[in-house]
N, C-alpha and C positions, 0 to 999 in steps of 0.2 A: 504493500499500499504505499504511495507516495504520503512521507514523512518528511507557476509566476504564468419642428416649424417654431423658430423665435422672432422676438422684434427684434427690429434693427438697434433699439437701445440695448438690449442684452448683446448682440454682436459688438457693438461699442465698446462694450465694457469689457467683453472676453479677449479682445486684441489688445488692451493694455496692460494686461496679467502676464508677467513674466513665468517662462517655463521652469518648471520646478526643479530643484537642483537638491537630491537625496543625499543626506549626511551621514547614514547609518541610523539604527535602532533596534529594538529589541522588544520582544512579543513573548507573555506569560497568562497565567490564568490561575483562577481559584474556583473550586466547584462547592455547591451548597446543595445537600438530598433535600427534595421535596417530601414534606411529610406524608407518609401513608402511601407513597407510591414507589416506582422504580424510577421515577424520574428525577433530572439533576438540572440544576440550574448553573451554566457555565459563564464567569464572568471574565472576559478575555481583556487585558490591558495590551495597547500597544504603544510605545514611545518611539517618536520618529525626530530625526534632526533634520535642518534644511538651509540652505543658502538664505542669509536674510532677505526677507521681501519676496521669496520665490513658495513658502510653504503655506500651511493653512492658516497661519497667523495673518497674512495678508500683504501686500504692497507697501504699506506705510508700518510695517510693524515696528514697534519700538519698545524699550524697556518696561514701558508704563503697561502693557497689553499681558504682562505676567498675571495668571490668575483670571483671564478674561477667555470669554467662550471663541472658538474659531468656528463653530457650525454654520453660522451664516454666512460667513466667505466660503467655507467648504462648499455648500449646497449652490453655490450660483458659480462654481468651475467643475471643471471634468473631472467626476470622483475619481477615475481611473487615475491619474495624474498621481494624486494622494495616496493610493492603493485601491487595488481591485482585489476583494474579499473571495473568497474561495473555501469549499469545504472537501475534502476526501472522507469517505467512512467505509468501515469494515462491520456488514451485517452479517454476523454469521460467519459464513464462508464467502460472503459475497462481497466485491470490493465495487465502489462507486465512486467518480473521479471528477474533479473540477465544476461541482455544484455552486452556482453563482450564489451568493447571501449577501450581496451588496445592500438589497432593500431591507432583509432583516437589521443587519449591521446598522443603517441610517437610522433606522425605525428606534431604537433603542442607545446609540451612541451619545455619549458625552464627551467633550473634546475641549481642552483648553491649554492656554501658552503654559509652559512650565517653565520656561528660562529664555532670556533672551541677552546675548553680547552684541551690542553694536561694536565694539572695537574690533571683536573677531569676525565680526558679520555673520552670525548664526541665529537661528532659532530653534527651539525645542518644544515639541508638543506633545500631549498624554492624552491617549483617547482610550474609553471604556466600553465596550457594549456588552450584552447579554441574549444567551438564547438558551433554550430548554434541550437536553436530549435523553434517550432513553439508557438504563443503565448496560445494555446488551450492544450498546453502540460504541466503539472506538471512533475516534475522528483526529484529523489532521486540519487546523485553520490555517491557511496561506493568505499573505498578503504581498501582492506583486505590484510594483510600478514600473516607470518606464525611463527614468532618467536620473543621473549621477553628477556629480563633480567630475569633471575628465579625469580617469584612471590613468596613471602613466604607462604602467605594464599590462593594465587588465581588460584594454578595449575603449571604444567610445563612450561618450556620456549618454547616448541611447542604450546602453546595454541595461536589460531588467535589473531590477533589486527583488529580492526575496526575504520575506522573513515566514516561519512556520512554527508551529507548536503542535504537539502531540497530546490528545486528550483523552484518558482513560477513565470514563466513571465507575467508581466503586467505592465503597467505604474501606479504609486502611486497617489492618487488624493492630497495629500499634496505637495510632490515636483514635480510633473508631467514629472516625471523620473521613470525608472524601480530602483527595490530594489537593495540594497548594504548591503550584510550580515556584522554585526559587526566583527571585526577584534581582533586578539588576538595575542600576542607573548610568549608562555608561555617557558622557559627553559627545556630542556631534562629531568632533573630530579632535585629534590629539596630535600635537607637535612634537616631532622627536629630531635630535641631533644627526647632521650628517657626518659619517665616518665614524660613527659610534654605534655600541651598541645598547640599547635602550629595552627596559622592562617595565609594562605597563601592567599596574595591578588593577583588577576590577572588583570591587567589592561585589558580594552575592548575600545576599540576606535569605534563609530558608526557614520557614514557621516549624517545619516539620520536625527538625533536627536531621535530617538526609545527609548522606553522603552524597556531595555534588561534585562532579568533575566536568571538566571542558575539554573539548578537541576541535581541529579544525572541521568544519563541518565538509560533509563528501555527500556526492550525487544530486539528489534532488534537494535535500537541505541546504545546500550551497547556492542553490539555482543556477546562474549562469557563471557565478565567480570561481576563478581557480585562486589557490593559494598562492601569495606573492612571494616572489623569491625574497629568502633571507630571513623567515618569518616561523616562529614556533608557538603553535598553542599549548600551553603547559597545561596540565590536569587540575592545578589549583587556580586555575581561570584568569591566569596572568599571561602575555603575549610578551616574546622576545623578539625584536626586530635588530637584525644586521645591516644597517643603512651604509654599507662600504662600496668602494669603487667594485670590486669584484662582482658584486651584483647590481652594477651599472646603477647606482642610486645619484640623484644629482640634488642639486637645489631644486625646491618647489616640486619634488617628486610627492605624487599623491597613490596611495593604495588603498584598497578596501579587504579586509580580513574577516571571512565568513567563520562565526564560531557556534559551535552547538555545547548547549548547557544541558547536562542530563543529571536527575537525582535519584538516588538510589535509599530504599527503606532500609537501615541498618538492623532491624530487628529480623529479615527474611536472612534464612540459612545462605541464600544465593546473591545476597544484596540486588534483590530484584528491582529492577529498573522501574520507575513509576510516572516518569514525563519526560520528556525532550522539549527545548525552544531553541530558537536559533537568535544569535548575536551578531550583528555587523557593525563593524568598527573602521573609520576613517582614520589614516594617520598622512601627515604631510612632512 
């Protein structure tokens, strides 16, 4: 199972909108058991960073927008630019792929500006949405978009971006509650020194006291991103980058690093994996 007729006034408004420039993000979820049923409520959280003025915060995004809603601007613009939401599901032994859930997402979405740096020219937003699922169904939620900052070694800015989280609805044997995925709050991008080896640590918060491990994303979890040269994703959720001449790093190089965050139930004899989520980090 994969775990990417209007009035003239509207046309004029959209012509002034800059093409979104994605700066990385993270997706995770919490689960709630609905009383008396085998149904669960999934609350999905998506954190995304953007070049200032090109994301959901709007073209005139300023620091005073922190904490305010982005939904009015998002709804005026092509939602695919800010993320196309799809669901893959495993029902018993049957798999279904790429089911659009954009309408369901927008019906329950709450999104606000999390942070803005006018000096570094980025904005960061946090969105949450909810949906119900049966306890017999495992799902992957994916968010895919179309535009990046130009990545020096990994392709043109039209390269699609991809975030994904795997949800397994059940009540855990150790907490007697549904699972909660690890939480992480990455910056929109990180600056590293040329001709130096830099290690970036990402604090990961996990409410269920699970064992959390990170690795370089592969296959569908990585979307279209290949692992950039000179980079290592460590199991402790840090990233080491050797920005040296031998890897052809130069001033103002930009790379995207796809990371998969997995949590494992410590009380299980085989450290049973209970969820996985993807994190995309941009470095310059």
